[in-house]
OpenMM code with the backbone's topology and positions (N, CA, C; nanometers):
from openmm import Vec3, app, unit

residues = "MET GLN LEU LYS GLY ILE HIS PHE LEU LEU THR TYR ALA CYS ASN PHE GLU CYS ASP HIS CYS PHE LEU TYR CYS SER PRO ARG SER GLY GLY VAL PHE THR ALA ARG GLN ILE GLU ASP VAL LEU ASN GLU ALA LYS LYS ILE SER SER LEU LYS GLN VAL TYR PHE GLU GLY GLY GLU PRO PHE LEU TYR TYR PRO LEU MET LEU GLU GLY ILE ARG ALA ALA LYS GLU ARG ASP LEU GLU VAL GLY ILE VAL THR ASN SER TYR TRP ALA THR THR ALA GLU ASP ALA LEU LEU TRP LEU LYS PRO LEU LYS GLN LEU GLY LEU GLU PHE ILE SER LEU SER ASP ASP PHE PHE HIS TYR GLY ASP VAL VAL ASP THR PRO PRO LYS ASN ALA LEU LYS ALA ALA GLN ARG LEU GLY LEU ALA GLY ASP TYR ILE CYS ILE GLU GLN PRO MET ILE GLN ASN VAL THR SER VAL".split()
positions = [
    Vec3(2.7189, 1.7541, 0.6680),
    Vec3(2.6200, 1.6506, 0.6937),
    Vec3(2.5472, 1.6204, 0.5632),
    Vec3(2.5433, 1.4942, 0.5274),
    Vec3(2.4760, 1.4533, 0.4055),
    Vec3(2.3452, 1.3837, 0.4376),
    Vec3(2.2493, 1.4014, 0.3504),
    Vec3(2.1198, 1.3358, 0.3646),
    Vec3(2.1357, 1.1868, 0.3354),
    Vec3(2.0974, 1.1018, 0.4331),
    Vec3(2.1145, 0.9579, 0.4171),
    Vec3(1.9834, 0.8844, 0.3935),
    Vec3(1.8703, 0.9467, 0.4298),
    Vec3(1.7435, 0.8787, 0.4137),
    Vec3(1.6266, 0.9743, 0.4111),
    Vec3(1.5150, 0.9239, 0.3623),
    Vec3(1.3907, 1.0012, 0.3638),
    Vec3(1.2807, 0.9137, 0.4233),
    Vec3(1.1814, 0.9802, 0.4771),
    Vec3(1.0650, 0.9130, 0.5342),
    Vec3(0.9407, 0.9628, 0.4620),
    Vec3(0.8669, 0.8699, 0.4052),
    Vec3(0.7381, 0.9020, 0.3451),
    Vec3(0.6320, 0.8936, 0.4536),
    Vec3(0.5580, 1.0000, 0.4722),
    Vec3(0.4359, 0.9919, 0.5524),
    Vec3(0.3298, 0.9486, 0.4522),
    Vec3(0.3186, 0.8184, 0.4350),
    Vec3(0.2319, 0.7632, 0.3322),
    Vec3(0.0901, 0.8189, 0.3439),
    Vec3(0.0462, 0.8385, 0.4691),
    Vec3(-0.0862, 0.8936, 0.4965),
    Vec3(-0.0860, 0.9569, 0.6348),
    Vec3(-0.1791, 1.0460, 0.6571),
    Vec3(-0.2016, 1.0994, 0.7919),
    Vec3(-0.3099, 1.0194, 0.8642),
    Vec3(-0.3760, 0.9316, 0.7925),
    Vec3(-0.4789, 0.8477, 0.8547),
    Vec3(-0.4130, 0.7459, 0.9472),
    Vec3(-0.4768, 0.7229, 1.0608),
    Vec3(-0.4277, 0.6259, 1.1568),
    Vec3(-0.5466, 0.5699, 1.2336),
    Vec3(-0.5369, 0.4460, 1.2741),
    Vec3(-0.6448, 0.3869, 1.3531),
    Vec3(-0.6350, 0.4278, 1.5003),
    Vec3(-0.5264, 0.4913, 1.5391),
    Vec3(-0.5102, 0.5476, 1.6737),
    Vec3(-0.5175, 0.6993, 1.6663),
    Vec3(-0.5372, 0.7604, 1.7814),
    Vec3(-0.5293, 0.9061, 1.7930),
    Vec3(-0.4527, 0.9353, 1.9214),
    Vec3(-0.3219, 0.9495, 1.9078),
    Vec3(-0.2332, 0.9612, 2.0237),
    Vec3(-0.2043, 1.1074, 2.0556),
    Vec3(-0.2093, 1.1403, 2.1830),
    Vec3(-0.1794, 1.2765, 2.2258),
    Vec3(-0.0372, 1.3175, 2.1915),
    Vec3(0.0548, 1.2226, 2.1874),
    Vec3(0.1951, 1.2553, 2.1603),
    Vec3(0.2266, 1.2667, 2.0110),
    Vec3(0.1302, 1.2391, 1.9249),
    Vec3(0.1559, 1.2413, 1.7808),
    Vec3(0.1730, 1.3851, 1.7318),
    Vec3(0.2946, 1.4178, 1.6928),
    Vec3(0.3238, 1.5542, 1.6464),
    Vec3(0.2718, 1.5791, 1.5049),
    Vec3(0.2213, 1.4758, 1.4389),
    Vec3(0.1641, 1.4913, 1.3056),
    Vec3(0.0117, 1.5018, 1.3088),
    Vec3(-0.0462, 1.4834, 1.4277),
    Vec3(-0.1915, 1.4910, 1.4473),
    Vec3(-0.2656, 1.3897, 1.3601),
    Vec3(-0.2094, 1.2721, 1.3497),
    Vec3(-0.2738, 1.1650, 1.2739),
    Vec3(-0.3892, 1.1075, 1.3556),
    Vec3(-0.4908, 1.0600, 1.2863),
    Vec3(-0.6078, 1.0046, 1.3539),
    Vec3(-0.6959, 0.9348, 1.2513),
    Vec3(-0.8010, 0.8671, 1.2974),
    Vec3(-0.8950, 0.8064, 1.2030),
    Vec3(-0.9654, 0.9099, 1.1146),
    Vec3(-0.9691, 1.0345, 1.1581),
    Vec3(-1.0361, 1.1406, 1.0814),
    Vec3(-0.9420, 1.2164, 0.9877),
    Vec3(-0.8138, 1.1868, 0.9954),
    Vec3(-0.7165, 1.2585, 0.9120),
    Vec3(-0.7191, 1.2048, 0.7703),
    Vec3(-0.7004, 1.2939, 0.6768),
    Vec3(-0.6988, 1.2556, 0.5364),
    Vec3(-0.5596, 1.2698, 0.4786),
    Vec3(-0.5528, 1.2541, 0.3513),
    Vec3(-0.4269, 1.2704, 0.2803),
    Vec3(-0.3531, 1.1394, 0.2660),
    Vec3(-0.3148, 1.1100, 0.1432),
    Vec3(-0.2366, 0.9899, 0.1155),
    Vec3(-0.1589, 1.0136, -0.0140),
    Vec3(-0.0367, 0.9634, -0.0180),
    Vec3(0.0426, 0.9683, -0.1405),
    Vec3(-0.0258, 0.8848, -0.2476),
    Vec3(0.0040, 0.9159, -0.3710),
    Vec3(-0.0351, 0.8293, -0.4818),
    Vec3(0.0893, 0.7523, -0.5259),
    Vec3(0.0702, 0.6458, -0.6009),
    Vec3(0.1829, 0.5688, -0.6533),
    Vec3(0.2710, 0.6566, -0.7414),
    Vec3(0.2094, 0.7421, -0.8202),
    Vec3(0.2853, 0.8325, -0.9089),
    Vec3(0.3698, 0.9302, -0.8268),
    Vec3(0.3147, 0.9836, -0.7188),
    Vec3(0.3908, 1.0759, -0.6347),
    Vec3(0.5104, 1.0058, -0.5700),
    Vec3(0.4900, 0.8822, -0.5264),
    Vec3(0.6006, 0.8059, -0.4681),
    Vec3(0.7112, 0.7883, -0.5723),
    Vec3(0.6739, 0.7498, -0.6929),
    Vec3(0.7716, 0.7337, -0.8014),
    Vec3(0.8474, 0.8644, -0.8260),
    Vec3(0.7753, 0.9762, -0.8304),
    Vec3(0.8388, 1.1057, -0.8559),
    Vec3(0.9385, 1.1416, -0.7462),
    Vec3(0.9000, 1.1205, -0.6209),
    Vec3(0.9900, 1.1516, -0.5101),
    Vec3(1.1126, 1.0610, -0.5135),
    Vec3(1.0914, 0.9328, -0.5386),
    Vec3(1.2047, 0.8399, -0.5445),
    Vec3(1.2985, 0.8733, -0.6604),
    Vec3(1.2444, 0.9168, -0.7726),
    Vec3(1.3299, 0.9585, -0.8848),
    Vec3(1.4162, 1.0777, -0.8459),
    Vec3(1.3588, 1.1722, -0.7746),
    Vec3(1.4361, 1.2872, -0.7265),
    Vec3(1.5374, 1.2441, -0.6201),
    Vec3(1.4966, 1.1543, -0.5332),
    Vec3(1.5847, 1.1072, -0.4258),
    Vec3(1.7091, 1.0397, -0.4820),
    Vec3(1.6954, 0.9657, -0.5912),
    Vec3(1.8097, 0.8961, -0.6503),
    Vec3(1.9148, 0.9930, -0.7025),
    Vec3(1.8799, 1.1187, -0.7198),
    Vec3(1.9759, 1.2200, -0.7638),
    Vec3(2.0696, 1.2610, -0.6502),
    Vec3(2.0358, 1.2217, -0.5281),
    Vec3(2.1179, 1.2550, -0.4111),
    Vec3(2.2042, 1.1327, -0.3811),
    Vec3(2.3301, 1.1405, -0.4119),
    Vec3(2.4170, 1.0218, -0.4047),
    Vec3(2.4316, 0.9665, -0.2633),
    Vec3(2.4169, 1.0495, -0.1619),
    Vec3(2.4330, 1.0022, -0.0238),
    Vec3(2.3073, 0.9333, 0.0300),
    Vec3(2.1950, 0.9471, -0.0387),
    Vec3(2.0691, 0.8914, 0.0091),
    Vec3(2.0638, 0.7398, -0.0166),
    Vec3(2.0498, 0.6638, 0.0914),
    Vec3(2.0531, 0.5185, 0.0812),
    Vec3(1.9295, 0.4500, 0.1388),
    Vec3(1.8490, 0.5213, 0.2188),
    Vec3(1.7368, 0.4590, 0.2882),
    Vec3(1.6072, 0.5343, 0.2645),
    Vec3(1.4987, 0.4580, 0.2675),
    Vec3(1.3649, 0.5167, 0.2640),
    Vec3(1.2784, 0.4385, 0.3630),
    Vec3(1.1990, 0.5133, 0.4388),
    Vec3(1.1049, 0.4540, 0.5334),
    Vec3(0.9640, 0.4954, 0.4941),
    Vec3(0.8707, 0.4039, 0.5110),
    Vec3(0.7294, 0.4338, 0.4906),
    Vec3(0.6631, 0.4307, 0.6273),
    Vec3(0.5935, 0.5379, 0.6584),
    Vec3(0.5263, 0.5489, 0.7873),
    Vec3(0.4032, 0.6352, 0.7702),
    Vec3(0.3535, 0.6901, 0.8770),
    Vec3(0.2334, 0.7729, 0.8690),
    Vec3(0.2165, 0.8519, 0.9962),
    Vec3(0.0953, 0.8619, 1.0279),
    Vec3(-0.0199, 0.7773, 1.0175),
    Vec3(0.0199, 0.6313, 1.0262),
    Vec3(-0.0639, 0.5519, 0.9698),
    Vec3(-0.0407, 0.4067, 0.9700),
    Vec3(-0.0332, 0.3571, 0.8264),
    Vec3(0.0879, 0.3258, 0.7782),
    Vec3(0.1024, 0.2876, 0.6374),
    Vec3(0.0318, 0.1582, 0.6002),
    Vec3(0.0076, 0.0691, 0.6963),
    Vec3(-0.0609, -0.0564, 0.6651),
    Vec3(-0.2076, -0.0344, 0.6300),
    Vec3(-0.2618, 0.0842, 0.6569),
    Vec3(-0.3983, 0.1153, 0.6138),
    Vec3(-0.4059, 0.1230, 0.4615),
    Vec3(-0.2914, 0.1457, 0.3988),
    Vec3(-0.2816, 0.1520, 0.2526),
    Vec3(-0.1809, 0.0473, 0.2059),
    Vec3(-0.2038, -0.0751, 0.2458),
    Vec3(-0.1105, -0.1854, 0.2226),
    Vec3(-0.0678, -0.1991, 0.0766),
    Vec3(-0.1598, -0.2001, -0.0218),
    Vec3(-0.1148, -0.2134, -0.1618),
    Vec3(-0.0235, -0.0979, -0.2053),
    Vec3(-0.0529, 0.0219, -0.1598),
    Vec3(0.0309, 0.1368, -0.1934),
    Vec3(0.1679, 0.1245, -0.1268),
    Vec3(0.1711, 0.0774, -0.0022),
    Vec3(0.2976, 0.0563, 0.0669),
    Vec3(0.3805, -0.0487, -0.0073),
    Vec3(0.3174, -0.1572, -0.0507),
    Vec3(0.3874, -0.2596, -0.1289),
    Vec3(0.4496, -0.1990, -0.2547),
    Vec3(0.3725, -0.1179, -0.3230),
    Vec3(0.4216, -0.0541, -0.4459),
    Vec3(0.5378, 0.0403, -0.4147),
    Vec3(0.5293, 0.1142, -0.3041),
    Vec3(0.6384, 0.2025, -0.2651),
    Vec3(0.7658, 0.1258, -0.2336),
    Vec3(0.7520, 0.0145, -0.1644),
    Vec3(0.8687, -0.0689, -0.1326),
    Vec3(0.9303, -0.1230, -0.2615),
    Vec3(0.8457, -0.1729, -0.3504),
    Vec3(0.8950, -0.2236, -0.4788),
    Vec3(0.9714, -0.1160, -0.5555),
    Vec3(0.9145, 0.0034, -0.5607),
    Vec3(0.9773, 0.1134, -0.6345),
    Vec3(1.1093, 0.1558, -0.5699),
    Vec3(1.1146, 0.1558, -0.4379),
    Vec3(1.2387, 0.1927, -0.3685),
    Vec3(1.3472, 0.0878, -0.3918),
    Vec3(1.3096, -0.0392, -0.3856),
    Vec3(1.4069, -0.1464, -0.4083),
    Vec3(1.4577, -0.1445, -0.5519),
    Vec3(1.3710, -0.1080, -0.6462),
    Vec3(1.4119, -0.0944, -0.7865),
    Vec3(1.5237, 0.0070, -0.8013),
    Vec3(1.5284, 0.1023, -0.7092),
    Vec3(1.6292, 0.2082, -0.7113),
    Vec3(1.7439, 0.1791, -0.6141),
    Vec3(1.7525, 0.0546, -0.5718),
    Vec3(1.8601, 0.0083, -0.4829),
    Vec3(1.8662, 0.0831, -0.3509),
    Vec3(1.7504, 0.1156, -0.2958),
    Vec3(1.7434, 0.1807, -0.1654),
    Vec3(1.7093, 0.0785, -0.0583),
    Vec3(1.7648, 0.0970, 0.0614),
    Vec3(1.7255, 0.0162, 0.1761),
    Vec3(1.5898, 0.0658, 0.2215),
    Vec3(1.5020, -0.0254, 0.2641),
    Vec3(1.3651, 0.0130, 0.2970),
    Vec3(1.3267, -0.0348, 0.4366),
    Vec3(1.2609, 0.0552, 0.5096),
    Vec3(1.2050, 0.0220, 0.6391),
    Vec3(1.0634, 0.0764, 0.6495),
    Vec3(0.9908, 0.0288, 0.7497),
    Vec3(0.8574, 0.0804, 0.7767),
    Vec3(0.8426, 0.1057, 0.9256),
    Vec3(0.7518, 0.1949, 0.9586),
    Vec3(0.7152, 0.2249, 1.0969),
    Vec3(0.5656, 0.1999, 1.1080),
    Vec3(0.5248, 0.1206, 1.2080),
    Vec3(0.3848, 0.0816, 1.2200),
    Vec3(0.3446, 0.0619, 1.3655),
    Vec3(0.2155, 0.0756, 1.3924),
    Vec3(0.1644, 0.0425, 1.5256),
    Vec3(0.1213, -0.1040, 1.5337),
    Vec3(0.1277, -0.1749, 1.4232),
    Vec3(0.1046, -0.3201, 1.4166),
    Vec3(-0.0385, -0.3631, 1.4465),
    Vec3(-0.1349, -0.2776, 1.4267),
    Vec3(-0.2745, -0.3138, 1.4539),
    Vec3(-0.3137, -0.4431, 1.3829),
    Vec3(-0.2499, -0.4720, 1.2731),
    Vec3(-0.2802, -0.5848, 1.1853),
    Vec3(-0.2239, -0.7174, 1.2369),
    Vec3(-0.1371, -0.7125, 1.3372),
    Vec3(-0.0691, -0.8337, 1.3865),
    Vec3(-0.1461, -0.8935, 1.5037),
    Vec3(-0.2670, -0.9407, 1.4777),
    Vec3(-0.3513, -0.9935, 1.5849),
    Vec3(-0.2948, -1.1213, 1.6451),
    Vec3(-0.2196, -1.1973, 1.5668),
    Vec3(-0.1441, -1.3128, 1.6145),
    Vec3(-0.0121, -1.3143, 1.5377),
    Vec3(0.0857, -1.3896, 1.5876),
    Vec3(0.2135, -1.4006, 1.5160),
    Vec3(0.1926, -1.4667, 1.3798),
    Vec3(0.0998, -1.5626, 1.3735),
    Vec3(0.0724, -1.6306, 1.2467),
    Vec3(0.0112, -1.5345, 1.1453),
    Vec3(-0.0837, -1.4510, 1.1911),
    Vec3(-0.1424, -1.3511, 1.1012),
    Vec3(-0.0375, -1.2488, 1.0578),
    Vec3(0.0492, -1.2110, 1.1500),
    Vec3(0.1546, -1.1147, 1.1182),
    Vec3(0.2450, -1.1671, 1.0068),
    Vec3(0.2701, -1.2978, 1.0077),
    Vec3(0.3500, -1.3577, 0.8998),
    Vec3(0.2861, -1.3330, 0.7635),
    Vec3(0.1521, -1.3431, 0.7571),
    Vec3(0.0820, -1.3212, 0.6303),
    Vec3(0.1016, -1.1791, 0.5787),
    Vec3(0.1062, -1.0838, 0.6703),
    Vec3(0.1241, -0.9438, 0.6324),
    Vec3(0.2696, -0.9128, 0.5970),
    Vec3(0.3623, -0.9739, 0.6698),
    Vec3(0.5033, -0.9390, 0.6530),
    Vec3(0.5754, -1.0162, 0.5425),
    Vec3(0.5305, -1.1362, 0.5142),
    Vec3(0.6001, -1.2184, 0.4153),
    Vec3(0.6134, -1.1479, 0.2794),
    Vec3(0.5069, -1.0871, 0.2244),
    Vec3(0.5235, -1.0159, 0.0964),
    Vec3(0.6206, -0.8982, 0.1060),
    Vec3(0.6247, -0.8334, 0.2216),
    Vec3(0.7174, -0.7212, 0.2389),
    Vec3(0.8618, -0.7698, 0.2386),
    Vec3(0.8859, -0.8779, 0.3088),
    Vec3(1.0199, -0.9371, 0.3119),
    Vec3(1.0608, -0.9837, 0.1723),
    Vec3(0.9672, -1.0435, 0.1001),
    Vec3(0.9966, -1.0903, -0.0362),
    Vec3(1.0336, -0.9749, -0.1290),
    Vec3(0.9759, -0.8569, -0.1041),
    Vec3(1.0098, -0.7386, -0.1836),
    Vec3(1.1453, -0.6798, -0.1454),
    Vec3(1.1969, -0.7186, -0.0268),
    Vec3(1.3276, -0.6689, 0.0146),
    Vec3(1.3260, -0.5762, 0.1343),
    Vec3(1.2150, -0.5697, 0.2062),
    Vec3(1.2100, -0.4867, 0.3270),
    Vec3(1.3223, -0.5284, 0.4210),
    Vec3(1.3964, -0.4287, 0.4733),
    Vec3(1.5087, -0.4589, 0.5615),
    Vec3(1.4794, -0.4406, 0.7095),
    Vec3(1.3875, -0.3490, 0.7438),
    Vec3(1.3696, -0.3165, 0.8858),
    Vec3(1.2254, -0.2759, 0.9132),
    Vec3(1.1773, -0.3138, 1.0327),
    Vec3(1.0444, -0.2735, 1.0767),
    Vec3(1.0546, -0.2151, 1.2164),
    Vec3(1.0017, -0.0949, 1.2340),
    Vec3(0.9953, -0.0281, 1.3637),
    Vec3(0.8514, -0.0357, 1.4134),
    Vec3(0.8341, -0.0836, 1.5373),
    Vec3(0.7019, -0.1145, 1.5905),
    Vec3(0.6713, -0.0288, 1.7127),
    Vec3(0.5653, 0.0479, 1.7080),
    Vec3(0.5230, 0.1288, 1.8227),
    Vec3(0.4588, 0.0379, 1.9261),
    Vec3(0.5214, 0.0249, 2.0411),
    Vec3(0.4701, -0.0624, 2.1468),
    Vec3(0.4921, 0.0045, 2.2812),
    Vec3(0.3888, 0.0709, 2.3284),
    Vec3(0.3986, 0.1402, 2.4555),
    Vec3(0.2595, 0.1578, 2.5164),
    Vec3(0.2552, 0.2153, 2.6341),
    Vec3(0.1296, 0.2352, 2.7064),
    Vec3(0.0299, 0.3181, 2.6257),
    Vec3(0.0798, 0.4160, 2.5511),
    Vec3(-0.0089, 0.5052, 2.4757),
    Vec3(-0.0815, 0.4332, 2.3626),
    Vec3(-0.0230, 0.3275, 2.3118),
    Vec3(-0.0866, 0.2523, 2.2046),
    Vec3(-0.1687, 0.1342, 2.2554),
    Vec3(-0.1166, 0.0630, 2.3557),
    Vec3(-0.1805, -0.0622, 2.3958),
    Vec3(-0.2082, -0.0745, 2.5452),
    Vec3(-0.1894, 0.0331, 2.6201),
    Vec3(-0.2195, 0.0284, 2.7625),
    Vec3(-0.1367, -0.0768, 2.8340),
    Vec3(-0.2002, -0.1493, 2.9241),
    Vec3(-0.1310, -0.2503, 3.0044),
    Vec3(-0.1320, -0.3890, 2.9416),
    Vec3(-0.1731, -0.4010, 2.8177),
    Vec3(-0.1779, -0.5303, 2.7497),
    Vec3(-0.0362, -0.5866, 2.7402),
    Vec3(-0.0225, -0.7144, 2.7725),
    Vec3(0.1097, -0.7783, 2.7702),
    Vec3(0.1420, -0.8315, 2.6309),
    Vec3(0.0516, -0.9103, 2.5742),
    Vec3(0.0731, -0.9658, 2.4403),
    Vec3(0.0156, -0.8714, 2.3354),
    Vec3(0.0944, -0.7732, 2.2987),
    Vec3(0.0489, -0.6691, 2.2072),
    Vec3(0.0703, -0.7099, 2.0612),
    Vec3(-0.0018, -0.6482, 1.9703),
    Vec3(0.0239, -0.6721, 1.8283),
    Vec3(0.1707, -0.6480, 1.7879),
    Vec3(0.2375, -0.5432, 1.8391),
    Vec3(0.3786, -0.5285, 1.8023),
    Vec3(0.4655, -0.6480, 1.8440),
    Vec3(0.4335, -0.7098, 1.9556),
    Vec3(0.5099, -0.8295, 1.9955),
    Vec3(0.4849, -0.9429, 1.8961),
    Vec3(0.3607, -0.9571, 1.8503),
    Vec3(0.3310, -1.0561, 1.7468),
    Vec3(0.4071, -1.0251, 1.6182),
    Vec3(0.4092, -0.8976, 1.5822),
    Vec3(0.4781, -0.8566, 1.4597),
    Vec3(0.6279, -0.8828, 1.4692),
    Vec3(0.6880, -0.8556, 1.5848),
    Vec3(0.8315, -0.8793, 1.5991),
    Vec3(0.8634, -1.0286, 1.5929),
    Vec3(0.7787, -1.1123, 1.6538),
    Vec3(0.7986, -1.2577, 1.6447),
    Vec3(0.7960, -1.3020, 1.4984),
    Vec3(0.6988, -1.2520, 1.4249),
    Vec3(0.6875, -1.2886, 1.2833),
    Vec3(0.8078, -1.2369, 1.2048),
    Vec3(0.8480, -1.1144, 1.2314),
    Vec3(0.9630, -1.0565, 1.1618),
    Vec3(1.0880, -1.1412, 1.1866),
    Vec3(1.1074, -1.1797, 1.3107),
    Vec3(1.2241, -1.2612, 1.3440),
    Vec3(1.2198, -1.3954, 1.2718),
    Vec3(1.1023, -1.4560, 1.2612),
    Vec3(1.0889, -1.5838, 1.1883),
    Vec3(1.1250, -1.5678, 1.0412),
    Vec3(1.1012, -1.4483, 0.9873),
    Vec3(1.1313, -1.4218, 0.8471),
    Vec3(1.2742, -1.3712, 0.8249),
    Vec3(1.3478, -1.3502, 0.9337),
    Vec3(1.4824, -1.2943, 0.9223),
    Vec3(1.4816, -1.1459, 0.8932),
    Vec3(1.3755, -1.0788, 0.9344),
    Vec3(1.3591, -0.9352, 0.9132),
    Vec3(1.3968, -0.8612, 1.0413),
    Vec3(1.4873, -0.7670, 1.0318),
    Vec3(1.5297, -0.6904, 1.1487),
    Vec3(1.4162, -0.6002, 1.1953),
    Vec3(1.4021, -0.5870, 1.3267),
    Vec3(1.2975, -0.5019, 1.3815),
    Vec3(1.3255, -0.4649, 1.5247),
    Vec3(1.2553, -0.3625, 1.5698),
    Vec3(1.2696, -0.3172, 1.7076),
    Vec3(1.1467, -0.2342, 1.7440),
    Vec3(1.1353, -0.2076, 1.8746),
    Vec3(1.0224, -0.1302, 1.9255),
    Vec3(1.0566, 0.0181, 1.9351),
    Vec3(0.9535, 0.0986, 1.9158),
    Vec3(0.9588, 0.2410, 1.9459),
    Vec3(0.8672, 0.2601, 2.0661),
    Vec3(0.9203, 0.3129, 2.1740),
    Vec3(0.8425, 0.3264, 2.2974),
    Vec3(0.8458, 0.4703, 2.3466),
    Vec3(0.7300, 0.5227, 2.3787),
    Vec3(0.7177, 0.6548, 2.4396),
    Vec3(0.6990, 0.6323, 2.5888),
    Vec3(0.7852, 0.6908, 2.6674),
    Vec3(0.7743, 0.6760, 2.8126),
    Vec3(0.6523, 0.7517, 2.8644),
    Vec3(0.5879, 0.6939, 2.9666),
    Vec3(0.4743, 0.7624, 3.0293),
    Vec3(0.5252, 0.8851, 3.1036),
    Vec3(0.4490, 0.9945, 3.0981),
    Vec3(0.4894, 1.1139, 3.1732),
    Vec3(0.4825, 1.0864, 3.3229),
    Vec3(0.5712, 1.1488, 3.3958),
    Vec3(0.5738, 1.1337, 3.5416),
    Vec3(0.5663, 1.2710, 3.6060),
    Vec3(0.5032, 1.2745, 3.7204),
    Vec3(0.5008, 1.3971, 3.7999),
    Vec3(0.6080, 1.3830, 3.9053),
    Vec3(0.6963, 1.4784, 3.9098),
    Vec3(0.8021, 1.4761, 4.0121),
    Vec3(0.7867, 1.5985, 4.0995),
    Vec3(0.7971, 1.5752, 4.2268),
    Vec3(0.7966, 1.6867, 4.3205),
    Vec3(0.9373, 1.7415, 4.3303),
    Vec3(0.9513, 1.8685, 4.3042),
    Vec3(1.0817, 1.9323, 4.3108),
    Vec3(1.0769, 2.0321, 4.4255),
    Vec3(1.1687, 2.0172, 4.5153),
    Vec3(1.1760, 2.1115, 4.6282),
    Vec3(1.2823, 2.2155, 4.5979),
    Vec3(1.2528, 2.3366, 4.6305),
    Vec3(1.3486, 2.4439, 4.6041),
    Vec3(1.4557, 2.4447, 4.7122),
    Vec3(1.5707, 2.4873, 4.6753),
    Vec3(1.6844, 2.4896, 4.7685),
    Vec3(1.6968, 2.6263, 4.8283),
] * unit.nanometer
topology = app.Topology()
chain = topology.addChain("A")
for resn in residues:
    res = topology.addResidue(resn, chain)
    for name in ("N", "CA", "C"):
        topology.addAtom(name, app.Element.getBySymbol(name[0]), res)
């Protein structure tokens, strides 16, 4: 098995605090990569010939938008495919989402993964991730949802 990609946890900070988050990200969490650290990791990553992809996530990487832009630029400079994972808090409308995504697409972003489930947005129908996906599609950017199923209680009878 060869290593095909790496994921940067750009930060542990997040505007949500989800019970299912195995990284314990929250508004109170600290820690963030620096531009120099991203460059150093990408330089090491390029030494692995099978490595072709890099994802920026967190926490919420859009909380550090300029740093995320720099990371995408640096990854593309090294001919890596780039994706991001986000809860899309910034996509208040599809039009606003275009403003956030257009620079990423121009840098060469290939894929966006959007957290859209009950744990992030409750019963809301028109969620920010839906706005973000509409904008991504308008830009020709591939994207999809990440959904955590709600827990269910099942009655099990013994035989």
